[in-house]
N, C-alpha and C positions, 0 to 999 in steps of 0.2 A: 415259517413264520416266527418273528420275534417274540419270545417269552418275556412279555412286560410284567411291569410291577403290578398293572391291573389283573394279569392272568394268576400272579403270585397269590394276589388277595383272594380271588374268587377261588383259586384251589386249596388256599388254606382253610375258607368258610366251608367249602365242599366236604372238606375231610373231617372238620369239627361237626359239621352236621349229620355225616354218616354214623360217627360216634355215637349223637344224639339219638338218632333214630333206632340203632341196635339197641342201646343201653334203655331207650323208653320202651320198647317192645319188649324186653327181656325182664324189665321191673314191673310192667304194667301202670308205668306212669299216666295218670288221667287226672287232669282237673276236675271234669265234670264228674267221673267217678269219685274223685275225692270228697266232693260236696254230696253225692248219693249215699256214699259209704257213711257220711257223719250224720246225714239226716234221717236216714232210713234203718241206718244199724248202729248207730252211736261208734263207730269205727273210725278214728282219725288218723289211721296210719298214713294213708295217701294225701291226707289233707296236711299232715306235719312234714311229708316228704315236699309237698308244693311250697310251704312255709320255708322249709330248710333250704330250698333253692333260691328262695328270696332272700335270705339272711347270708348264705354264701356270695350271692350276687352284690348285695349292699356292702359287705366286708371287703369283697374283691375290688369294687369301685373305690370305697374308702384307701384301700391299699394302692392301688394306682394313682390316685390323688395326692396321697401322703408323699409318695416316691417321686412324682413328678413325671411317671411313665406315659401317662396318657392326659390329655386335655379333653374334657366332656364338658363342654358349655351349653348353651341353650340353642345352639344353631344346629343340633342333631337331627336325624330322620329318624322316627317323627319328633317334633321339637318338644321333648318332654319337659323341660326346665323353661319353657317360655313365659315370660312374665304375663302374658295374655290368658287369664284363667277362665277358661270356657266351661264353667263348673256344670250347667246345664247339658252340654255336649257329652261330658264323660258320664253323667248319670245316665242319661237316655240311651246312649250308646252302649253303654256297658249292660244296662238291662236289658236290651233287645239281644246283645250278644249272650247274656245268660239264658235267656229264654231260648234262643236259637241252638247253642250247644247241647242243651236239654234235649230239643226236638229231635236235633240231629246227630244223637249218640254219641258226642264227643266234642271238644273244641277243635280250633284249627290244625294244632298239633297231632291230636289224637286221631283227627281224620287223615292226616298223612300216614300216621303209624299203622292205621287199619288198612289203609291201600297197600301197604307193603307187605300185609298179611295175608293178602287176597279179598278184600273186602270190597266187592263191587257197589255197594250200597255208599260207601264213603267215597269211592270214586265219583258217583252222582253228586254226592254233597259238594266235594270239590269244584265239580265244574259249576254247579248252581252258585255257590258262594263266591267263586271266582270272577263270574259273570257280574253280579251285583256288586263285588268290589271294583270291577273294573268301570262300571257305569258311575260309581262314586267318585273314582279317582280321575277318570278320563273323559268324561261328558260333562254336560251341564246338569245332570242330576242332583249332584249334592249342592250346586250353586242356587238352583231354583227352589228346592224343597227344604234343604236345611240351613244353608247360609244366613238367610234373613233373621232367623230368630236366634241361631249360634251367635252372631255378631252382636244382635241386641242384647244379649245377656251375658257376654265375655266382660269380665273384670280385667282392667288394666293396672296390674299391681305396681308398675312402674311408677304411677302417680301417687303412690304411698311410700316411694323410696325403695322398694324391692327390685332387685336385679332379674330373679328368678322366681318362680314358684317353687323351689326345693325349700324343704322344711328347714334346711340349715340357715336360710336367710333370715329367720327369726332370732337367731342367735349369731349373726354376723356374715359379711358378704365373703369374707377371706377362704382361703384354702382350708385354714385350722378348723373353722366352723364346719365346714363340710365333711373334713375326717372325723372330728369328735361326734357329730351327729348321726354318721354314718356308722360308726364303731360302737356305739350306744344301741342304737335300734337294731344293728345286726346281732349283736351278741344277745340283746334281750329277747329276739326272736330265737335264736338258736338254742338258747337256754329253756324257752318253753317248748320248743321241739323236742330236746335231749331228756326232758323232765319225764317223758312216759318211757317205763321200763319196755313195754310192748314195741315201742318204736326203736329203742335202742337195739331190741334183739332182732329186729327185722333188716337183714343184709340188702335186700332189694330196695327198700324204701329210703334207706341212708345212701344206697349209691344212687339212685334216682335224684334225690335231692342234691348231691354232691357233684354229678356230672352235670345236670341241666344248669346249676347254679354256675359253675366254672366254665362252662360253655358260653354263657353269656357275658362273663367277664373276659374271656379270650375275645370273644367278638368286639368288645370295647377296645381292647390292647391292640388288635390288629387294625382298627380303622382310626383310633385316636392315638395310637402311639407314633413311633419313628415310622414304620411301614405305611401307616395311615397318612402320615404328612408328606412322604414320598409319592404316595398314591394320587393325592390330591393335586401336589404339584405336576405330576406327569399329566393329569386330566385336563390342567388348565393349558397346556402345551399341545394337547392331542388335536388332529385334524378334526376327528368326531369324537366329541366329549361323552363316555359312558354314562348310562344311566346310574343315578343315585351314589354318586362318588361323594359321600359325606360320611361323618361320623355316625356311628350306628351299632345296634346288635341285633340278636335273634327277635324277630317278629312274623307271623305268619299269615295276617289277613291280607295287607296290603300287597306284600307279594304275590297272592293269588292274582289281585287286578294286574300286576306288572306282567305276569306271566301270560294272560290272556292277551295284553298288549303285545308283548313279544310273539306270540305264536299268530297273530294277526300280519305279523312282518319278519318270518323267520330267517330271512336273509340278513336282517340287521343285527348283527350280534352285539352291538353296543346296547341294546336293550335287555341283555342278560346282565342282571345285576346281583348284588349282596344277596337280596330276598328271594330270587328266581333259583339261585344257585343253591341256597339253604333248602328250600323246598324239594329239589330233586335231591340233595343228599340225604335227608330225614327219609323219604321214600325208600331210596335204594339201601340205607342202611336197615331200616326195617325188614325191607324185603329178603337181604342177605341174612338176616338173624332168623327169619321165619323158616327160609329154605334150609338152612343148615341145622335148626331145631326140629324140624320136622313140624312146625305148626303153620305152615301155609294152608289155608283154607278158603276156598271161594265161597261167597256168601252173597245173597240176594234178597230183595225185598219179600217179607213173609205175606203181605197183603197190600191192597190198596191203600188202606189208611196209613200203613206203616210208610208207603211210598210218599204219600201226600205229607205226612209228619216230617220226614227227612227234607222234603222240599222246601217247606216253610222255613224249617229249621236253618237250613243253608242260606236263603235268602236274608232270613235276619243276622246270622253270622256275617255274610258279606257285607250287609248294610252297616250293623251296629259296629263291628270291628273297625272299619274304616271312620265311622263317624266318632268312636271313642278313641280313636287313634292308637289300637293296639287290641290284642286279645289276652289270654290268660297266661301267655308267655310275654308277649310283646308289651303289654301294660304292666301285669301283675308281677312280672319277674324283671325284664329289662328297664321297665320305667321305673319301677319301685326302687331299683338299684340306683337311681339318681337323686331318690329322695323327692321326686315331685309330688305335689299334693294331688294333681289330677289322676296321677297313676293308682295312688292308695283309693280315692275316690272310685274310680272305674273297677277296681278289684272288689269293693264291697258291693258295687252296684252289679257287677258280674254275678256274684255270689246270690245276692238278693233275686236276680232274675232267676237264676238255676232252682233256688230253693221254693220260689213262688210257682214255678211250673212243675216241680216234682209235688208239691203239696196239691196242686190241682189236679195233676194225673192220678194222685192217689185217691182224692175224694170222688173223681169220676169213674174210677175202677170199681170203688165200693158201692156206688151207686147202680153200676151195671151187675153187680155180683148178685 
């Protein structure tokens, strides 16, 4: 069988995801854990690691834009920079995802990491979240339940003369404005992160932020750079066009739905796309690290209430992640790297949902004590 440019792209993404999975496992990178540490213990180490990954991704995209190495417009998957600013979609979807990841013991990426470590609870979460993501993406569920009010509340920024929802649009539509805005925001975030002496002394947190952020940048370069251009040109001429041959980087909820779609037709290899490959890579990378480090442990639900909590959380992640067009990686790092207003809005909404759920869980625990 011919080793095409499509195979090259998927193999590259698989290797990057493999490294992401191993590093995330090794460093205990967890966005839900980051919020929990901050709210419950006042520890901002993992939160700063998350912010560092954003800063690295923002600066990386600014560098790619400045050098002309990649072209990231408003036709990406998902369409981060679209001028159609669906503010309520980002708020509701992000909040649902924040609640869901707290009930489900981790975001989409952490769910994959836990599976690699032997956590059967997370495997259950993946299955449920993937099914609901599939419903949102590939059935009439989104159209019937969400589209009417999403479309009614979406603001068309093009009517105000803005070509996209990127923050740089407020300072000019050119490449220079994108580079300048990204550089300022990225450096400001990095400065805040490294202002903490405790963070600077944590090798794992620094490593996690750098690797996750750089992985997102590489994902953009692969799909929006020369290789990506050749990939898209090849797809246009292919007898069977593969799924989602678009400019994109890492996200983990929509790919869960795409994975269900592929598993329903496993002989159709054209359905194996960027996201499906990334999911497999993260799980395998985490699994390899767990086995070699001796940390592989099987874990199951402690009680019926634990089972129900994870089931509800998984459903909310699957629905909320697709509704918000991304998760704590897909929107809060990949999307934020494009400076899209919706991505920043989703990030704050996810954090708000997680904080509200943690506060409720604490109050409930105190009442039962």
